[in-house]
C-alpha positions as CSV (number, residue, x, y, z in Angstrom):
1,M,-52.1,8.6,-126.5
2,K,-53.8,12.0,-126.3
3,T,-54.6,11.3,-122.6
4,H,-50.9,10.4,-121.9
5,R,-49.8,13.6,-123.7
6,R,-52.1,15.7,-121.5
7,R,-50.8,13.9,-118.4
8,Y,-47.2,14.5,-119.5
9,W,-47.6,18.2,-119.9
10,R,-49.6,18.6,-116.7
11,I,-46.7,17.0,-114.7
12,V,-44.2,19.1,-116.6
13,W,-46.2,22.3,-116.0
14,F,-46.5,21.6,-112.2
15,F,-42.7,21.2,-111.9
16,A,-42.0,24.2,-114.1
17,R,-44.2,26.4,-111.8
18,T,-42.5,24.8,-108.7
19,I,-39.0,25.7,-110.0
20,L,-40.0,29.3,-110.8
21,S,-41.5,29.6,-107.3
22,L,-38.3,28.3,-105.8
23,L,-36.1,30.7,-107.8
24,L,-38.3,33.6,-106.8
25,W,-38.9,32.9,-103.1
26,E,-35.7,30.9,-102.2
27,A,-33.1,32.5,-104.4
28,F,-34.1,36.1,-105.5
29,L,-36.4,37.7,-102.9
30,P,-34.3,36.8,-99.8
31,R,-31.4,38.9,-101.2
32,L,-33.5,42.0,-101.3
33,P,-34.2,44.4,-98.4
34,G,-36.6,42.6,-96.0
35,G,-35.3,39.2,-97.1
36,R,-35.3,38.0,-93.5
37,L,-39.1,38.1,-93.5
38,V,-39.2,36.1,-96.7
39,R,-36.9,33.5,-95.2
40,L,-39.1,33.2,-92.1
41,G,-42.1,32.2,-94.3
42,A,-40.1,29.5,-96.2
43,P,-41.3,26.5,-94.2
44,G,-45.0,27.4,-94.7
45,R,-44.4,27.9,-98.5
46,R,-42.6,24.6,-98.8
47,R,-45.4,22.8,-96.9
48,R,-48.1,24.3,-99.2
49,L,-46.0,23.3,-102.2
50,A,-45.8,19.7,-101.0
51,A,-49.6,19.8,-100.3
52,R,-50.3,20.8,-103.9
53,F,-48.2,17.9,-105.1
54,R,-49.9,15.6,-102.8
55,S,-53.4,16.7,-104.1
56,M,-52.2,16.2,-107.7
57,A,-50.8,12.7,-106.9
58,V,-54.0,11.6,-105.3
59,E,-56.0,12.9,-108.3
60,M,-53.7,11.4,-111.0
61,G,-52.5,8.3,-109.2
62,G,-50.0,6.2,-111.1
63,V,-46.3,7.0,-110.6
64,L,-47.0,10.2,-108.7
65,I,-48.2,8.4,-105.5
66,K,-45.1,6.3,-105.6
67,L,-43.0,9.4,-106.1
68,G,-44.6,11.1,-103.1
69,Q,-43.9,8.0,-100.9
70,F,-40.3,7.9,-102.2
71,L,-39.7,11.6,-101.5
72,S,-41.3,11.3,-98.1
73,A,-38.4,9.1,-97.0
74,R,-35.7,11.4,-98.3
75,A,-34.9,13.4,-95.2
76,D,-31.4,13.6,-96.5
77,V,-32.5,15.7,-99.5
78,L,-35.8,17.5,-98.6
79,P,-36.6,19.7,-95.6
80,P,-38.8,18.3,-92.8
81,E,-41.9,20.2,-93.7
82,V,-42.0,18.6,-97.1
83,T,-41.3,15.0,-95.9
84,E,-44.0,15.4,-93.2
85,E,-46.6,16.6,-95.7
86,L,-45.9,13.7,-98.1
87,S,-45.6,11.0,-95.4
88,G,-49.4,10.5,-95.2
89,L,-49.7,9.8,-98.9
90,Q,-51.5,6.4,-99.1
91,D,-51.3,4.1,-102.1
92,E,-55.1,3.8,-102.4
93,V,-56.9,4.9,-105.6
94,P,-60.3,4.0,-107.1
95,P,-60.3,0.7,-108.9
96,D,-60.4,0.2,-112.6
97,P,-63.6,-1.4,-114.2
98,F,-63.4,-5.2,-114.2
99,P,-63.8,-6.0,-118.0
100,P,-60.2,-4.8,-119.0
101,I,-58.9,-6.6,-115.9
102,R,-60.6,-9.8,-116.9
103,Q,-59.2,-9.4,-120.4
104,M,-55.6,-9.0,-119.0
105,I,-56.0,-12.1,-116.8
106,E,-57.2,-14.3,-119.7
107,E,-54.5,-13.0,-122.0
108,E,-51.7,-13.5,-119.5
109,L,-52.8,-17.0,-118.3
110,G,-54.0,-18.2,-121.7
111,A,-57.5,-19.4,-120.8
112,P,-61.1,-18.1,-120.1
113,L,-61.6,-17.0,-116.5
114,P,-64.0,-19.8,-115.6
115,Q,-61.4,-22.4,-116.6
116,L,-58.7,-20.7,-114.5
117,F,-60.7,-20.2,-111.3
118,E,-63.6,-22.0,-109.7
119,E,-64.8,-18.7,-108.3
120,F,-63.6,-15.1,-108.9
121,Q,-65.0,-12.1,-107.1
122,E,-65.1,-9.2,-109.5
123,R,-65.2,-6.6,-106.7
124,T,-61.6,-5.7,-105.8
125,E,-60.3,-5.9,-102.3
126,I,-57.5,-3.4,-102.7
127,G,-57.1,-0.7,-105.3
128,A,-53.5,0.6,-105.6
129,S,-51.7,2.8,-108.0
130,L,-50.0,0.0,-110.0
131,G,-52.3,-3.0,-109.4
132,Q,-55.5,-4.4,-107.9
133,V,-56.1,-7.4,-105.7
134,Y,-59.1,-9.8,-106.0
135,Q,-60.3,-12.8,-104.0
136,A,-60.8,-16.1,-105.9
137,H,-60.8,-19.9,-105.6
138,L,-58.6,-22.2,-107.7
139,P,-60.2,-25.4,-109.3
140,G,-60.5,-27.7,-106.3
141,G,-61.6,-24.9,-103.9
142,E,-58.3,-23.5,-102.6
143,P,-58.8,-19.8,-101.6
144,V,-56.3,-17.4,-103.3
145,M,-55.6,-13.7,-103.8
146,V,-55.0,-12.5,-107.4
147,K,-53.0,-9.4,-107.9
148,V,-53.4,-7.9,-111.4
149,Q,-51.6,-4.9,-112.9
150,R,-53.7,-2.0,-114.0
151,P,-54.3,-2.0,-117.8
152,Q,-51.7,0.2,-119.7
153,I,-49.8,0.8,-116.5
154,E,-46.4,0.4,-118.2
155,E,-47.3,3.1,-120.8
156,L,-48.4,5.3,-117.9
157,V,-45.2,4.7,-116.0
158,A,-43.1,5.5,-119.1
159,T,-45.1,8.8,-119.6
160,D,-44.7,9.9,-116.0
161,L,-41.0,9.0,-115.9
162,A,-40.4,11.0,-119.1
163,A,-42.0,14.0,-117.5
164,L,-40.0,13.6,-114.4
165,R,-36.8,13.3,-116.4
166,R,-37.5,16.7,-118.0
167,A,-38.3,18.2,-114.6
168,V,-35.0,16.9,-113.2
169,G,-33.1,18.5,-116.0
170,W,-34.5,21.8,-114.8
171,L,-34.1,21.1,-111.1
172,K,-30.4,20.5,-111.6
173,R,-30.0,24.2,-112.4
174,Y,-31.4,25.1,-108.9
175,R,-28.2,25.0,-107.0
176,P,-29.4,24.6,-103.4
177,L,-31.1,21.3,-104.3
178,A,-28.6,20.1,-106.9
179,S,-25.7,20.6,-104.4
180,R,-27.4,18.4,-101.9
181,A,-28.1,15.4,-104.1
182,N,-27.3,13.7,-107.4
183,L,-30.8,14.2,-108.9
184,D,-30.1,11.9,-111.9
185,A,-29.1,9.1,-109.5
186,L,-32.2,9.7,-107.4
187,L,-34.5,9.4,-110.5
188,D,-32.6,6.3,-111.6
189,E,-33.1,4.7,-108.2
190,F,-36.8,5.6,-108.2
191,S,-37.2,4.2,-111.7
192,R,-35.5,1.0,-110.9
193,T,-37.6,0.5,-107.8
194,L,-40.8,1.2,-109.8
195,Y,-40.0,-1.3,-112.5
196,E,-39.1,-3.9,-109.8
197,E,-42.6,-3.5,-108.4
198,L,-44.1,-4.1,-111.8
199,D,-42.4,-7.6,-112.1
200,Y,-44.7,-10.0,-110.3
201,I,-42.5,-13.0,-111.0
202,A,-39.7,-11.3,-109.0
203,E,-42.3,-10.5,-106.3
204,G,-43.2,-14.2,-106.1
205,H,-39.6,-15.2,-105.8
206,N,-39.2,-12.6,-103.0
207,A,-42.1,-14.2,-101.1
208,E,-40.5,-17.6,-101.5
209,R,-37.2,-16.3,-100.1
210,F,-38.9,-14.7,-97.1
211,A,-40.8,-18.0,-96.4
212,E,-37.5,-19.9,-96.5
213,N,-35.8,-17.4,-94.1
214,F,-38.7,-17.8,-91.6
215,A,-39.2,-21.5,-92.2
216,G,-38.2,-22.3,-88.6
217,N,-40.4,-19.5,-87.0
218,P,-44.0,-20.7,-86.3
219,K,-44.9,-17.0,-85.5
220,V,-44.5,-15.9,-89.1
221,R,-46.4,-17.0,-92.2
222,I,-45.7,-15.9,-95.8
223,P,-48.4,-16.7,-98.5
224,L,-46.6,-18.5,-101.4
225,P,-47.3,-18.0,-105.1
226,H,-49.1,-20.5,-107.4
227,W,-46.7,-20.4,-110.3
228,S,-49.3,-22.1,-112.7
229,H,-51.4,-18.9,-112.3
230,T,-48.6,-16.3,-112.2
231,T,-46.9,-14.2,-114.9
232,K,-45.1,-10.9,-114.9
233,R,-48.5,-9.1,-114.8
234,V,-50.6,-11.5,-112.7
235,L,-49.7,-12.9,-109.3
236,T,-51.7,-15.6,-107.6
237,L,-50.9,-16.2,-103.9
238,E,-52.3,-18.3,-101.1
239,R,-55.0,-16.5,-99.2
240,V,-54.5,-16.5,-95.4
241,G,-57.2,-15.0,-93.2
242,G,-56.2,-12.5,-90.6
243,I,-56.9,-9.3,-88.7
244,K,-55.3,-6.1,-90.0
245,I,-52.5,-5.2,-87.6
246,T,-54.0,-1.8,-86.8
247,E,-57.4,-3.2,-85.9
248,Y,-56.5,-3.1,-82.2
249,E,-59.9,-3.8,-80.7
250,A,-60.4,-6.8,-83.0
251,L,-57.0,-8.2,-81.8
252,T,-58.0,-7.9,-78.1
253,E,-61.5,-9.4,-78.8
254,A,-59.7,-12.3,-80.5
255,G,-57.8,-13.0,-77.3
256,I,-54.4,-11.8,-78.6
257,D,-51.9,-9.8,-76.5
258,R,-51.1,-6.7,-78.5
259,G,-47.8,-6.3,-76.7
260,D,-46.8,-9.8,-77.8
261,V,-47.6,-8.8,-81.4
262,A,-45.5,-5.6,-81.2
263,Q,-42.5,-7.6,-79.8
264,C,-42.9,-10.3,-82.4
265,L,-43.1,-7.7,-85.2
266,F,-39.9,-6.0,-83.9
267,E,-38.0,-9.3,-83.7
268,T,-39.0,-10.3,-87.2
269,Y,-37.4,-7.1,-88.5
270,I,-34.3,-7.6,-86.4
271,Q,-33.9,-10.9,-88.2
272,Q,-34.6,-9.5,-91.6
273,V,-32.1,-6.7,-91.3
274,F,-29.3,-8.0,-89.2
275,L,-29.3,-11.7,-89.9
276,D,-30.9,-12.2,-93.3
277,G,-29.9,-9.0,-95.0
278,F,-33.2,-9.1,-96.9
279,F,-36.2,-7.1,-95.6
280,H,-39.8,-6.2,-96.3
281,A,-39.5,-2.5,-97.2
282,D,-43.1,-1.6,-97.1
283,P,-44.6,-2.6,-93.8
284,H,-47.7,-0.4,-93.9
285,P,-50.8,-1.7,-92.1
286,G,-52.4,-3.1,-95.3
287,N,-49.4,-5.4,-95.7
288,I,-49.3,-7.1,-92.3
289,F,-52.0,-9.2,-90.7
290,V,-52.4,-11.2,-87.5
291,H,-53.7,-14.7,-88.0
292,P,-55.3,-16.2,-84.8
293,L,-54.5,-19.8,-84.0
294,G,-56.6,-22.3,-82.2
295,D,-59.9,-21.7,-80.5
296,P,-60.8,-18.3,-78.9
297,P,-59.9,-18.2,-75.2
298,P,-62.3,-17.0,-72.5
299,K,-63.1,-13.3,-72.5
300,G,-60.3,-11.3,-70.9
301,D,-57.7,-14.0,-71.6
302,L,-55.0,-12.7,-73.9
303,S,-53.0,-15.9,-74.3
304,R,-54.1,-16.9,-77.7
305,E,-51.3,-17.9,-80.2
306,F,-51.0,-16.1,-83.5
307,Q,-49.0,-15.8,-86.7
308,L,-47.8,-12.6,-88.4
309,V,-48.8,-12.7,-92.0
310,F,-46.7,-10.5,-94.4
311,V,-47.9,-9.8,-98.0
312,D,-46.8,-7.6,-100.9
313,F,-43.1,-8.2,-101.5
314,G,-42.8,-5.9,-104.5
315,M,-40.6,-3.5,-102.4
316,V,-37.7,-5.2,-100.6
317,G,-34.3,-4.1,-99.3
318,H,-31.0,-5.8,-99.5
319,I,-28.1,-5.5,-97.0
320,T,-24.7,-6.9,-98.0
321,P,-22.7,-8.9,-95.4
322,Y,-20.2,-6.0,-95.1
323,A,-23.1,-3.5,-94.6
324,K,-24.5,-5.8,-91.9
325,G,-21.2,-5.7,-90.1
326,Q,-21.1,-2.0,-90.3
327,M,-24.6,-1.7,-89.0
328,R,-23.6,-3.9,-86.1
329,E,-20.8,-1.5,-85.5
330,S,-23.3,1.3,-85.4
331,V,-25.5,-0.5,-82.9
332,I,-22.5,-1.3,-80.7
333,G,-21.4,2.4,-81.0
334,F,-24.8,3.5,-79.8
335,A,-25.0,0.9,-77.0
336,T,-21.5,1.9,-75.7
337,R,-22.0,5.7,-76.2
338,D,-19.2,5.7,-78.8
339,V,-20.3,8.4,-81.2
340,S,-17.1,8.3,-83.2
341,R,-17.5,4.5,-83.8
342,M,-21.1,5.1,-84.8
343,V,-20.4,7.9,-87.3
344,H,-17.4,6.0,-88.7
345,S,-19.7,3.1,-89.5
346,W,-22.1,5.4,-91.3
347,D,-19.2,6.7,-93.4
348,E,-18.2,3.1,-94.2
349,L,-21.8,2.5,-95.3
350,G,-21.5,5.3,-97.8
351,F,-23.8,7.7,-96.1
352,F,-21.6,10.8,-96.6
353,L,-20.5,12.5,-99.8
354,P,-16.8,12.0,-100.7
355,G,-14.4,14.2,-98.7
356,T,-16.8,15.0,-95.9
357,D,-15.3,16.1,-92.6
358,L,-16.7,13.8,-90.0
359,R,-15.7,15.9,-87.0
360,P,-18.7,18.3,-87.1
361,I,-21.0,15.3,-87.7
362,E,-19.7,13.6,-84.6
363,A,-20.1,16.8,-82.6
364,A,-23.7,17.2,-83.9
365,A,-24.6,13.6,-83.3
366,S,-23.2,13.8,-79.8
367,K,-25.3,16.8,-79.1
368,V,-28.5,15.1,-80.4
369,F,-27.9,11.9,-78.4
370,A,-26.4,13.7,-75.3
371,R,-29.6,13.2,-73.3
372,L,-29.4,9.5,-73.7
373,Y,-25.7,8.9,-73.1
374,G,-25.9,9.5,-69.3
375,L,-28.6,6.9,-68.9
376,S,-28.4,3.2,-68.1
377,M,-30.2,0.7,-70.3
378,K,-32.8,0.4,-67.6
379,E,-33.4,4.2,-67.7
380,L,-33.4,4.1,-71.5
381,A,-36.2,1.5,-71.3
382,E,-38.3,3.9,-69.3
383,I,-38.1,6.8,-71.8
384,D,-41.5,7.9,-72.9
385,Y,-42.3,7.4,-76.6
386,R,-42.9,11.1,-77.1
387,Q,-39.4,11.8,-76.0
388,F,-38.0,9.2,-78.3
389,S,-40.2,10.7,-81.2
390,D,-38.9,14.2,-80.4
391,L,-35.3,12.8,-80.5
392,M,-35.9,11.2,-83.9
393,I,-37.3,14.4,-85.3
394,E,-34.2,16.3,-84.1
395,F,-32.0,13.6,-85.6
396,R,-33.9,13.8,-88.9
397,D,-33.3,17.6,-88.9
398,L,-29.6,16.8,-88.4
399,I,-29.6,14.5,-91.4
400,F,-31.0,17.2,-93.6
401,Q,-28.3,19.6,-92.5
402,M,-25.4,17.2,-93.2
403,P,-23.7,16.5,-96.6
404,L,-25.0,13.1,-97.2
405,Q,-27.1,11.1,-99.7
406,L,-28.2,7.7,-98.4
407,P,-28.1,4.6,-100.5
408,Q,-31.6,3.5,-101.6
409,D,-31.7,0.3,-99.4
410,F,-31.0,2.4,-96.3
411,I,-33.7,4.9,-97.3
412,F,-36.0,1.9,-97.5
413,M,-34.8,0.9,-94.0
414,G,-35.4,4.4,-92.6
415,R,-38.9,4.4,-94.0
416,M,-39.5,0.9,-92.7
417,L,-38.3,1.8,-89.2
418,G,-40.5,4.9,-89.1
419,I,-43.6,2.8,-90.0
420,L,-42.6,0.0,-87.7
421,S,-42.1,2.4,-84.8
422,G,-45.7,3.7,-85.3
423,L,-47.2,0.2,-85.6
424,A,-45.4,-1.0,-82.5
425,T,-46.5,1.9,-80.3
426,G,-50.0,1.7,-81.7
427,L,-50.2,-1.9,-80.7
428,D,-48.6,-1.3,-77.3
429,P,-48.3,2.3,-76.0
430,D,-45.7,1.0,-73.5
431,F,-43.5,-0.6,-76.1
432,N,-40.0,0.7,-75.8
433,I,-37.5,0.2,-78.6
434,F,-34.5,0.5,-76.2
435,A,-35.7,-2.3,-74.0
436,S,-36.4,-4.5,-77.0
437,A,-33.1,-3.7,-78.6
438,E,-31.0,-4.4,-75.4
439,P,-30.8,-8.2,-76.1
440,V,-29.7,-7.5,-79.6
441,A,-27.0,-5.1,-78.6
442,R,-25.8,-7.6,-76.0
443,E,-25.6,-10.3,-78.6
444,F,-23.5,-8.1,-80.9
445,L,-21.2,-7.2,-78.0
446,A,-20.8,-10.8,-77.0
447,A,-20.1,-11.8,-80.6
448,E,-17.5,-9.0,-80.9
449,E,-15.8,-10.3,-77.7
450,G,-15.8,-13.8,-79.1
451,E,-14.3,-12.7,-82.4
452,W,-11.5,-10.5,-81.1
453,A,-8.8,-13.3,-81.5
454,E,-9.8,-14.0,-85.1
455,R,-9.8,-10.3,-85.9
456,L,-6.4,-9.8,-84.2
457,L,-5.0,-12.8,-86.2
458,N,-6.3,-11.2,-89.5
459,E,-4.7,-7.9,-88.6
460,L,-1.4,-9.6,-87.7
461,Q,-1.5,-11.4,-91.0
462,S,-2.1,-8.2,-92.9
463,M,0.8,-6.5,-91.0
464,G,3.1,-9.5,-91.7
465,A,2.4,-9.3,-95.4
466,L,3.1,-5.5,-95.3
467,L,6.4,-6.1,-93.5
468,W,7.4,-8.7,-95.9
469,R,6.9,-6.3,-98.8
470,L,8.2,-3.3,-97.1
471,P,12.0,-3.8,-97.9
472,R,11.2,-4.1,-101.6
473,L,8.9,-1.1,-101.5
474,T,11.4,0.9,-99.7
475,E,14.2,0.0,-102.1
476,E,11.9,1.0,-105.0
477,T,11.1,4.3,-103.3
478,M,14.8,5.1,-102.6
479,L,15.7,4.2,-106.3
480,T,13.0,6.6,-107.4
481,L,14.4,9.3,-105.2
482,S,18.0,8.7,-106.4
483,R,16.8,9.0,-110.0
484,G,15.0,12.3,-109.3
485,G,11.6,10.7,-110.0
486,L,10.0,12.2,-106.9
487,E,9.5,16.0,-107.1
488,V,8.4,18.3,-104.3
489,R,7.0,21.6,-105.5
490,I,6.7,24.5,-103.0
491,T,4.1,27.0,-104.1
492,Q,4.2,29.3,-101.0
493,S,7.8,30.4,-100.4
494,Q,7.1,31.8,-96.9
495,E,6.4,28.3,-95.7
496,L,9.7,26.9,-97.1
497,E,11.5,26.6,-93.8
498,R,8.6,24.9,-92.1
499,L,8.1,22.5,-95.0
500,V,11.8,21.6,-95.2
501,G,11.8,20.9,-91.5
502,R,8.8,18.6,-91.8
503,L,10.4,16.8,-94.7
504,E,13.6,16.2,-92.8
505,R,11.7,14.9,-89.8
506,G,9.6,12.7,-92.1
507,M,12.7,11.2,-93.8
508,D,14.2,10.5,-90.4
509,R,11.0,8.7,-89.3
510,L,10.9,6.8,-92.7
511,L,14.5,5.6,-92.3
512,R,13.9,4.5,-88.7
513,G,10.7,2.8,-89.9
514,V,12.7,0.9,-92.6
515,V,15.3,-0.2,-90.0
516,L,12.6,-1.2,-87.6
517,A,10.9,-3.3,-90.3
518,G,14.2,-5.0,-91.2
519,L,15.0,-5.8,-87.6
520,V,11.5,-7.3,-87.0
521,L,11.7,-9.4,-90.2
522,T,15.2,-10.6,-89.4
523,G,14.2,-11.4,-85.8
524,A,11.2,-13.4,-87.0
525,L,13.3,-15.4,-89.5
526,L,15.9,-16.2,-86.8
527,L,13.2,-17.2,-84.4
528,T,11.7,-19.5,-87.0
529,G,15.2,-21.0,-87.6
530,G,15.8,-21.8,-83.9
531,Q,18.3,-18.9,-83.2
532,E,16.3,-17.7,-80.2
533,K,19.0,-15.6,-78.4
534,L,20.0,-13.7,-81.6
535,A,16.4,-13.3,-82.6
536,W,15.4,-11.7,-79.3
537,A,18.3,-9.4,-79.6
538,F,17.1,-8.1,-82.9
539,L,13.5,-7.9,-81.6
540,A,14.7,-5.9,-78.5
541,L,16.5,-3.5,-80.7
542,A,13.4,-3.2,-82.9
543,G,11.4,-2.4,-79.8
544,L,13.7,0.4,-78.8
545,I,13.5,2.0,-82.3
546,G,9.7,1.5,-82.2
547,I,9.5,3.4,-78.8
548,S,11.7,6.2,-80.3
549,L,9.3,6.5,-83.2
550,L,6.3,6.7,-80.9
551,L,7.9,9.4,-78.8
552,S,9.3,11.5,-81.7
553,P,7.2,14.6,-82.8
554,R,5.0,14.0,-85.9
555,N,4.7,17.6,-87.0
């Protein structure tokens, strides 16, 4: 308890000093004479502040490492120099001694360790902030991996989150940051994600769902849980041998084409995001392996088959069917150089704060992507990775300047794409995301062309329902007007004449619209009843009124 109390106050004191530093250097000193020089030094100060947090996180472990990783992906809230400094924070800490780990395994699984496992290696393979992974063999000899939570990790998480909750209460008073983000919501998102990672039963079910999604793909393998040896705090999985995806020389020596691995990795994430709506949100090198199949080929032959092995499903992202549709809209907008369509899809996905004016965002996005829009897909495929990386940095800076706060699943996706891009180009320096994305964009465009009739029918049905209700709605509106239930208040008398003119023209358009709706509805009913000549007369008259509406001034 005493240790937890010291930890709590150390975290609180760090954030208290941080807030005082922000108030001094970001709010007070820039307003004094010479404030321009203070502002010029802001990026360096922010980077040093992030570096101090990173050092503390590495030393203390626990929630702070997860917090650093969480914040490194928040380009919508934090400046680039902070996210860059935190991006290299790895979830690797010294392992705990084995005796308390053994005690937890035996308490959770309800038997002595020798009865549970035929063999158990006490030396951990992986030491992470929340848990540790060990190699073992089940009775009968099957090799498995056993993931065990660190002792007292739940109490540690509660302590750290309480300290962060107090710090957020202070940070909300720092207006430049509070105006950019809902800090309480961010902390709630982080807490939810953290507790999801502590539930190993949920992680086991996530692994089963991934295995089901890729059941028809021989290139992907997901280790499945052994439920007899799994609880909320202990997870036992199949052990699949493999080469770490960043061990490039080992892949080549095994006869595996690294370019094929990069393409396969990219395609698996396309399926996860755009088809399944359920994706592995933490694809760092320690969570993806390449399992060689068959016998090694002759030296220099890179035709050996392989499987991608994904592990650690504690952090996953979910994409709803509607969100998948809007993401497809974004891809089509990018592929067709339609920035307005792309930005509108972002708005539908909830990226922007309520009431945001999208026009400056469209203009800024157009400027960022201008260098790409004049190029063919073939030319896009020839873009150097460094150019693409520079473009993404510029786009990240744009995100920070805009009034948005991304939903957590899309933050996961952005982080995942950043890691994935680095892995793919590390495997194959010639890998090009545009060339790989072209077939996907073409499929989306083809699907859109194939669905136009269905979409048109849906729109017509909606319009028909609206037309059917329009006479009743218009009657109710007129009745409200006649009773004096609709009031128009003019607060600026100098604009009275202009407002009255607009109201008169609006009423004229409304009345013509009501007549138009009535004519269309009557014509449709007559057409259904077999009175074709009379029906077409009504519809022709409706067409003339419709043209007059289109040609009449709106303002």
